N, C-alpha and C positions, 0 to 999 in steps of 0.2 A: 432482558435484551436491550442493548444500547445502540442498535442500528436498525436500518430499514432499507430493503432493496426496492427502490421506487421504479416502477415501470412506466408511470405516466403522472401527469399532474391531475389533481382532483379539486381540492378547495384551496390550493396554495396561491399565494399572491402572484399576480401577473403585472406586466407593464406593456408598453408598446414601443416598437422601434420602427424607424423608417425602413421599408424594404430595401435591400441592398446596402444595409449598414456596413461600413468599412470593416468593423471588427470581425465580421462573420464570413469574409471571403477566405478561401484557402488557395494554396498552390499545389501543383503536382507535376511530375516529370519522370522520365526514366533515368535511372542512374547511368552514368556518373554526373549528369548535369546537376545543378543545385540552384535553388531559389528560396527566397524568404519574402513574406509579406508582413508589413508592419503598418499600424495606423499612425498617421502623422498629425491628424486633427480629427475632430468629431465627424467631419465630412470628407476625409481624405485618407488615402493609403499609398504605400510605395512598395514596389516589387524590385528586389535586387536579384539579378540573374547571373549565373556562372555557366557558360557554355563550354563544355570540354571537347565536343566533336561537332562536325559540320551538320549532322542530322539531329542534334539536340533540339527538342521542342518543349517549351515550358508553358503550362496553362495556369491562368488566373481564374478561379472557379467560384461561381455562386450556385448553391444547391437549394432546391425548393424544400427538401426535407432536411432537417438538421440531424446529421449522422454523428456529430462529434460531441455535442454537449450532453451533460447530465440531464435526464428526463425532467427534472424540476427546474432546469434553467434553459431548456431548448426553446427555440422559436417555433411557432406553429407552422405546419405544412400548408402551403397555398400554391397550387400549380397553375392558377389562372392569372395570366399576365395581360389579359385583354383590357384595352383602354388605359394601360399604364404607359408612362414615358420615363425612361431613365436618361439622365444627362450628366455629363461631367466634363471637366477640362483634362485633356490628355497631354502629357509632356513625356518625352522619352529620349534616351541616348544609349547607343551601343546595341540597339535592337533594330531589325528592319523597320523603316518608317512606314507610316500609314499608307502611302501611295504605292508601295513596292509590291511586285508579285511575291506572294507568300508573306506579305505584311500582316499586321495584326488582324485576326479574323475572329468574329464572335461565332462560336459553334453552339447551336441550340439543339438539345436532345429532348425529345418528348414524343408526342403522338399527333397524328393528323386528326381531322374531324371525324373520321371513321374509326378511330381508336387504334390505328396501325402505327407501330414504332417508326419514327422519322427523325432525320437530322437535317438541319439547315446551316449553311455557311454564309454568314453575313459579313461582308467586307466593311470594316469600320470606316474606311475612307469615303465610302458612299454616303455616310451620314455625318461627315465632319465639315466644320467650317474653320479654316485656318491653314497652317502649313503642316507638312507631314510629321513634324516632331512637336508641334504645339498647336492644338486645335480643340475646339469645343465639339463634343460628339453628343448627338441627340438620337435616342433610340425609341421611337413610338411603336410599341410591340404590335398594335393592331394594324399597322401599315408598314410592317418591316418585311423586307424580302432578302432572301439569299441570292447568290449570284455575283460574279465578278463585275460585269457591266450591266448597269441598269439604264433603261427598263428592259433592254433586249434579252437579258438572261435572268430576269426576275423569277424567283421561286418564293412565293408568298409564305410567310411563317404563319402557322396556326398557333395563336397565342394562348389558348385556353387550357392546354395540358402539357406544361413544360416541366421536365424533371430537373434539368440543370443546364447551365450555360458556362462556357469558358472562353477566355480570350487567349489566343495562341501567340507566343512570343518566340522569335528565332533570331539568331545572330546574322549579321552581314556575312555572306559566304555560305549561307544555309543551302544544304542539298539533301532532299529526302532520300536519295538513292545511294549516297556515299556516307561513310563514317570516318572521315579523316580527322585526326586529332588536331585541335588548335594548339599552337605553341608560341607564346603562353596561352592559357585559357582566355576566352573572350568574356568580357563582363559588360553588363548593361543594366539599365534601370528604367522603370516606368512609374510615373506618378499620376494618380487619378485624384483630382481635387474638385471642390464645389459639387460633390455628388448629390444629386437631387432625384427623388422619385415622386411623380405627380400623377394625377388622374384617378382612376377607379381603384379603391382599396390600396393606397400607397403605404399603409402601415401594417405591421405584423404584431400579433400578440406573442409575448415572450415571458418565460418564467422569471420571476423576480424574488425568489426565496432568499432569505438571509438566515441560515441555520445558526443558532447561538453558538458562540465559541465553545469548543469541547476539550481544549487542551492538547489536541493532536495536531501534528504538522504534516505537510504534504511533500511527496517526492515526485519529481518530473524528470523526463529525459528528452534530450533534443532529437534523438532518433525517432521518438514517438510523436513529438509535437512540432517538428520543423515546418509542417504544412499549414499550421494555424497561426493566427496573430498572437503575439504575447498578451495583448489586451484581453483576448478571449480566454486564454488559459488562466490568467490572473483573476478575471471575473469569476470563473468557476471555483477557484481555490478559496477565495474570500467568501463567496456566496454559500459554500458548503461548510463553513464554520472553521476552516483551518487558519491558524494564526501563528505568529512567531517566525519560524524558519521555513524556508523551502530548500529541500535537498535536490539539486538539479544536476543530473548526470549529463556530461558533455556528449557522451555517446562514442560509437566506434565506426560510424559509417558516413556521416553527413557534414562534419564540421571542417574538414581539412581541405586545403587546395591540392591539386594533383598536377602531375607533369607526365608527358609521354615517356614510356619505359624503353622505347626503341624496338619493341617487339610486338607492337600493335595494341598494347595495353596502357594503363595509366597507373601511376604509382605515387606514393607520398614522397615529396622531395623536401629535405630539411632546409634547403636554400630558400624555399618559399615562405610567406608569412605563416604564422601559427594557425590562423583561421582563414577560411575563404571569405570573400566579400559578403556573401549572403549571411553566413553564420555570424560574422562580425556585426552586421547591422541588426540581426535578430536578437543577439544576446545583449547588445547595448540597450535596445528597447525593452527587453525583458527585465533587466536589472533596474532600469530607470522606473519602470512601472511598478516593480516590486517595492522599491524604496518609497514611492509615493503612497503605497497602500500600507506601509509600516512593517513590511517583511524584511528580514535579512535573508541572504541566499548563500547556501553552501554549494560551491561549484566542485563537481566531482569529475575526476579524470582516472581512467583505468589503463592497464597495460594491454588492452585489447584493441585490435584493429581489423577492419574488414579484410579478409585474406587476399582478395583479388587486388588490393591496393597496397599491400604490405611488402616492403623490400625483403627478398628471401634471406638476406644476411641478418635481418633483425629478428627472425622468428625462432622461438624455442623449438627444439627437436628432441625426439626420443633417441634412444641409443642406436636404432637402425636407420637414423637420418630422416625419418618421416616427420613432417612439421606438425606442431600442436594445432588442433582444430576443435572448436566448440561444436555443439550439436545444432546450432542455429542454421537456418537456410536463408541466404547463402552463409557459409561458415565464416567465422572470424579467426584470426591468428592471435597468438600470445607473443608479446614482445619479450625478448630476453633481457633480464636485468644486467647481464654481463656485456651487452652490446654497447659500445661507446656511442655509435651513431643513434641507436634507438633511444638510449637514455638522454642523450643530448637533445633529441627532438622532443621527448617528454618534458624536459626542463623548459624548453622554449615555449611549449604550449602552456605549461603551468605558470610561467612568468606572465604570459599574456592574460591568463585568467585573473591573476592577481591585479594586473593593470586595469582590466575591465571593472573589477569591483571598486578599485580606488577611484576611477573616473566617474563611477555612478554615485560616489559618496557613501558607499557601504563598507562595513568592516570586511576585511579579507578573511574569508572562511574557505579553506581549501581541503578537499578530501582526496586521499589516495584510495581508489576504489578497488577492493578485492585483488590486490597484487599477489600473485602466486606463481609457482612453477606448475605448469599444467600436468594433470594426471589423466591418462587415457582411460577409456572404459575397461580395458584389460589390465589396469593398475600399473602402467609404465609411466614413470616420471620423466618429463621432458626437460632435462638439464644437460643435453649433449650437443647443443649447437656449438659451432666453432669457437665463438667468443667465450661461452661458458666453459668448454673443455680447457681452453687456454687459462682461464682464471682459476680453474679447479685442479690445476696440476698437469695439464696436458693430456693425460690418458686416465681419466677418472674411472673407478671401478663401475661396472654395469650393475644396475639394480633391475633384474628382469621382472620382479613382481613386488610392488611396494607393500603388499599385504602379507608377504612371506616372512620367514625368519631371516633377519638381516645380520650380517657379520659386523664386527667392530669397524672395519674399513667402510662398509656401506653406510653405517650410522654416522661415521665421521664425515663422509661425503655430504650427507644431508645437512649436517650442522654447518659445513662450509657453504653450502648453497643457501642456507638460511641467512648466514652472515652477509653473503653477497646480495641477497634480496633486501635485507635491512639497510645495507649501505646505499643501495640504489634509491630506496624511498627517502633516506636521509638527505641525499643530494637534491631531491625534489622539494622537500619541505624547506631546506636551506635557501633554495632559489626563490621560493614563494616569500619567505620572510624578508629576504633582501629586496624583492620587488615591492613589498608592502611598505617599506620605509617606516615612516612614523605612524602609519595607520594601524589600528587594532588588527591583530592577526591571530587566527586560530587554525591549527592543522589537525586534521582528523584522519583516522585509519578505519576503513570499512573491512570487516572480516566476515566471511561467509562460513560459519562454523560447521555445517554439514560436510563441507569439503575439507577444511583444514584440520578438523577433529573427527574425521570419519573413523569409527571404531574398527572398521575392517582394515584400516591402514594406520595403526597407532603411532608409527614412527614418522608419518607425514608431517606432523607438527614441527619437527626439527627444521624442515625446509620452509614450510608454509605458514607457520606461526612462530617465527624466530624470536628468541629472547632479546634480540636487538631492537625489537619493537616495544619493549617494556617501558613503562612510564619512567621518565618524561619524554620519550622519543616523539610522541605526539601529545597534543593537548587533550584530545578526546578519542575514545575508542567507540566505534559504531559496530553494532552486532546485527547480523541477519541469521535467521535459522529456519526460513520458511519451508525448506524441504522436510525437515523434521516436524515442523508445526502442522503442515497440511497432511502429513502421513500419520499423525497421532503419536509421534515418538516423544512422549512427555518426559520420560526419564532421560533421554539423550539431551533434550533441551535444558533440563535442570543441571545435568552434569556438565554439559558443554559450557554453559555460562560460568559455572564454578571453576572449570579448568582454565578458561580464558582469563578470568579474574586472577586466579592464582599464578598463572604463567606471566601475565603482563602487568598486573598490579594497578589497574585503573579502578578507582572507587566508583560506586554507582552514580555519584553526582558528576562524574566525568565520563559517563557513558551515554550513548544514544541507542535506541532500538528501532529497527526498520521491520515493520510487520507486513506480511503479504508475500507474493501476489497471487492472483487468479489468472492462470494462463488461458484457460478455456471457459467461455461463457457458460457452457453446460454444467460446470462445477460451481457456479456462483453461490447457490444456496448453501451447499455444504461448506465451502471454503471460507466465505465471508464471516460466518459465525466464529470460526476458529481464529481468523485474523483479528476480528474485533475484540475477542476475548483476550488474545495475546497482547494487543495494544493496551487494554485496560490493566492487564497484569503487569506490564512494564511500568506503567505509571505508578502503580501501587508499590513496585519494587524500588522506586526512587531514582530511576534514571533521569537524566537532565532533560532529554527530549525524546519523544516517540513519533515516528513517521509512518504513514500509510504509503505503501509502494504498490501501485503508482496511479497517477491521475487518469490515464487512458482506461484502465480497468474500472476505476471508480465511476467514470462517466458511462462506460459501456453497460455496467451491471446496475447502475442506479444506487450504488452504495451511499447511504446517508448516515453518517455518524451523528448520534444524538448525545447531548450533554450527559455525563455520568458522574457518579459519586467521586471518582478519582479526579475529575476536573473541577470539582467543587460545586456542581449544580446537578444533583442526583435526579435520575429518572425513577419512576415508581417501581420498576422491576428490580433495578440493581442498587438501590439506595441501601446503605448499611445503617440499620436502625440502632439507636443506643442500646447497649446491652452490658450489664454488669455481670461479669463471670463469677458470681457468688451464689451460694446455695441458700434457699429459704431457711431461716435460722431455727425453725421449730419443727421437730419431728412430728408430723401430723398424724401418723398411725392410721389405723383403719376406720377411725371415726369420721374422717373427711369423706366427702362425696366426690366421685369421679364419673364424668359423663362424656363418653365418646359420641361424636355427632358427625353425620354426613349431610350433604346438601343434595337433595333430589328434587327435580322438577317433575311433578305429576300432573298430567293433563287428562281430564275425563272427557271422552268423546260423547257425541250425542246419543250413541247407542249404549252408553254405560261402560265401555271398555276403557282401560287405562293405558296411557303411554308414559313411561317413566324414563327420565334422562338423568343419569348420575353426573352431577357437576363437579364433584371432588373425587380425586383418585385415592385420597387418604383421609382417614377420620381426623377431626380436630377435637382436642380434649378440653373440657371445662372442669374446673375444680371448685369446691367450696371448702377451704381449709380452716374456716372458723371453728368447727367442732373440735379441731385438734389443739386449740389453745386451752390450757388446763390450769393456769395459775396467773396471779397478778404479775409475776415476773415475766412470764411468756407474753402476756398482754402488752406490757411495756416494750418488750423486744419487738413485737409485731408493729406497734405504732412507730417505733424508731426506724424499723426497716421500711415501712410504707413511706415515711417522710423522705428517707434517703433515696428511694426510687422515684420520687416526685409523682406519686400516684401511678398513672398509666404510662408515664413517659419512658421508663427504663425497664428492660427485660431482666430476667434472672433465672437461675436454675431451681427446679423443684424435683425432689425424689417422689415419684409416683409409688405409693406403698404397694400397689397391686401389680405393677409391671415395670421392672427396672433392670431386667437381665436379658441377655441374648439366649440364655438357656431356659426354655419354657418362659415363665413370667418372673420368677424370683430365684432361679437356680444358680448354681456356681458356674461361671462361664468356662468354656473350653475353646481351644483354637479351631474346633470343628463345628461350632454352633450354626453359623449363618453363612450361606453362600453369598458373596458380595461381587463375584464376577468370574470371568474366564479369560485367561491370557490370550493375546494374539501376537505377541512378540513386539508390540509397539506401545500399547496402552500401559501406563504406569500408575495411573490415578484411579482409585476405586472407592466410591462413597460407601460408607457403612449403611446397611439396611437391615431390617428385621422383617421376616415373613410371617404373616398370620394366615393360617389355612394351608392347604396342601396343593402342591404342583401348580397346574395352570390356573386354579381358582385362588391362589394365594394373593393376599393384598400386601404390597410392600410398603413399609414405613421407613422413611429416611431418618437416620439417627445422627443428629448434628451436635449433640452434647454428650459424647461418651466420657466415662471416667478414664483418663489417660493411663493411670496406674494399673487399671484392670485389663487393658487391651492385649489380646493374644491374636496372632495372625498365622495362618498356615497356607502353604501352596502344595496342592495335591496330597494333603494329609500330613505334610512334614512342616514342623515349626519353622517359620520364616524369619530371616533377619534382613538387614539392609532396607528397612522401610522407616518412614516417619509419619507422624500424624499431623496433617495440615488442619487449619481452622475448618469448622463446620463438619467435622467427622469424615475427612477424606484420607485414606491410606495412600501414600505415595512411595513407590519403590524406587530405589536407586537404579536398578536394572529391571526393565519390563519383563514380567513373567512370560515364559515361552508359550507358544500357541497351544491351546487345549488344556493348559494347567488351570485347575479350579482353585480359586482363592476363597478362603473362608476366614471368619473372624468371630471372636467371642469378646464380650465386654459387659460392663455395667454402664448404665446411662441415666442421665437426668432429662427432664422435659424443659425446654425453654418456654417461659411463661411471662406474663405481665399481670398486674392488677387490672381487673375488668372495669374499675371505676376510679374516678379521681377523688372519691370521698370514702371515708371509713367510719361507719356508724357503730359506736361502742357506747353502751350504757353501763356505767359502773354498777348501778343497782341491779340491773338485770343480770350482769355477769356474776355479781356476788350471789345472786339467787340461783345460779346454776344454768342460766340461759346463755348458750353459745352465740357469739356474734356471727354475722354472715360476712365472709371474706372471699368473694368470688375471684378466681384467676382464669385466664384464658391462654391456651397454647399459642405460641408464635410459629409462623411459617418461616423457616430460614433456608430452605433448599431451592428457592426459585432460581 
C-alpha cells in the first residue's frame, strides 16, 4: 500500500497561525454573482466582487472548523472567541460603504449561553474609525453587539460558541426584494490589511506536514476552488508531496463575465473580456504563487459551459433539436465545434490563458480538455445544430443509435464530424502558440477513453477520437479512464490505451495519465486503492507525468500518497526487491530438506486453555539444498551462484522437488487443474493460485513464478485464448470473461527464494569425506 486515508492528525508535525490568518478566509455567494479572495501580504487579503443583479450578496467568511483542508493540514477547531479582539484596516470601492444602510455587516452564527442556535448582525461602521471607505475596524468579541444603532438597538454577542462569521458585501443599488440585472455588471473590491488578533488564545494550532515528494502531480479546478485563496490550495498541494506540474481546469461555470440576455437571464457575451474581474485576479495570484513554489501549471479549457448561460446558437444538438446536456446539476451544455461564434469565444479565452501564463513568467502549457460531440444516454450523437448541419452538407444523415449497425453514409458523417472537431482544436492551439510568442509552449489534449472508445459504440471514435489529432497535432496526449478504473474494467483499460496509442501515435514519454476521481465520500476506501494503484501503474509504464484528480476529493477523504518504488523512494510494502529470474543451477533431488512453516501466536490462559491466532494466511518454505550437492563440479557451481547473488541480496528460482505442479504435487498440468477466479464481465486480471485442501478449508497459495511455457488456461472448461501472463503470475485477458464463467489454469512452477545467510561454510575435507554442506534457503513473499 502506498497511500493512507487520514481522518485526523495524531503524531504529525504542527505549527501555529494567528487566528483569522488571511489565507484561510473564503468567499461564497449565489450564482450568478462572482467573487474571489486572494492574499496580498502575510496580514492582508483582497476580495474582488462581480455583482450581476441588484439582489446579489457576497460573503467573506471565517469558519471556526476547517472544512476545506486535508486533515493533516487543517487548523484546529476553536469556537471560543471570548476576550479576543480582531482589528484591520478596511478599504473598499464599488461596494456599499461602511456607513450605508445594508452596508458591510458582520453576521455571526453560533449559540447563545443556553446553547440555542443564534445569529447576530454587527454593523461594522459602529466599530470603525475613519471614513466609510477607509477605516480601522476593531472588533472586541466579548463586548460586541449586533444592531444598527448603538446603544439603543444593542444585541450583545455571546462570544464563546461561534461557528462562523461572514462580512456581507453588496453593490450600490442593492435591493433585497428585486433582482434587476446590472448592465454592465457592477464590480467592486475590498481590502483588509494590517489584520491583527490579540487577547485570549489568539493563535490556532495547524497541521504542518510535509509529505516527501512521491512523483505524482495534482489536478485542480476553478469551479471547485474558487471560494478559497490560491495560497491555501498551493499550501495543500506542496504539503501533500505533489511536485512538478499542476493541471488546472478553468471550469465551466465561474470564470466568464455575463451580460443580460433580454429575457430576464444572463448569458456569455463574446464582446466582454475573456475572464471576469474576480477570476482574472484569482488566476493571476494562483499562477504567481505556483511559480514561487517551483510548479508549472497546465491551464485546461473545455467545450463545456453552464447551460443557463450558454447562447442557444452555440450548443450542440441531437437530430430532434434537443440540446446536449451533461448529467451534472445544474446541467452544462456542450459547445458546437462548428459554431463560428462559439469557437471564436473559445480562442479568445485560450489566448488570455496563454497571456496569464506569460505574465506570470511560466511556460505556456495549454490543454484542450475532453473535446467531443456529446452522446446522449440513449446513444444519440449531438452533431445536428444549425452550424454543424451547414458544415456537414446541409442535411446530414441521421444516426438514431450510435451503437447500432451503421451505413457507409453514417460512418462518413462521423468521419467528417471528427475532421470538423480536429480543425476546431487546431485553431485553438494555433491561437495559443501565437499568444505565447517566444515563450516555451506546450499544447495538450485530454481524452476520456471510456466515452470516446466505448465498446458499445465502436464507431464513435471516428467523431470523438479523430485521426486529425494524431501526433504531432498536440505536443502531449493526456488520458483519463476512471470510469473503467473504478468499475474494475481492467481489460478495457489495457485495450483502450493500446487503441489510443495506435490511433494517435503518441509514445509513452509524450503521454500524461490522470487517475481518479471519487465522486462520493462513501466510496473512498474502495476507490482510492484503485486510483492509487493506477497512478503507480502509469508511472511504471513510462508516461511523462501522472496526476491525481482532484484536490477537493483528496482533502475531503484525507488521501495521502506515500513515496513508492516508482518514484524512487520505496515503501516497505510496494518496494520491488532485487530478483534474478534464473533457476538454482543444481538439481537438488529428494535429498534436500523442505520445511513448510506457519506463524501462530499461542496464548495460555490462567486456567490452562489455549488461544491461538494464526498470523500467516500461507505457509512459508525453508529449504536446505546442501545435501543435493554431489560433486566437486557442483560445489564450484554452488559457490559461483552464491557469489553472483551477493549472498542474501538477490532472489532466484528454485524447483521444489516435492511440489512443482498444479496437478496434485508433481503431475502433468491440465487447463482444468486450479480455479483462479470467476468472471464478472469486468475483471480481466486473475492471479495464479494453488489450493491445498478441500472446499472451504482449502489454503490458497499464490503462485508468482510459473513456468510460462507450461501454462494452460480455460474458461468454463474450454481452452482460452486472448490472454497474456503478467509479472508475478497474473493472467490478463484482452476481454474480461463474462459473469459466472469459471477460470481455471494449469502450470508448472518454481519457488522464489534467497540464500538465508550471507556466508557459505564449505569444508573441502569434510565434503571429500562425504559430509554435505548446509545451504539454507528461504522462500520470498512476492504477492503483497
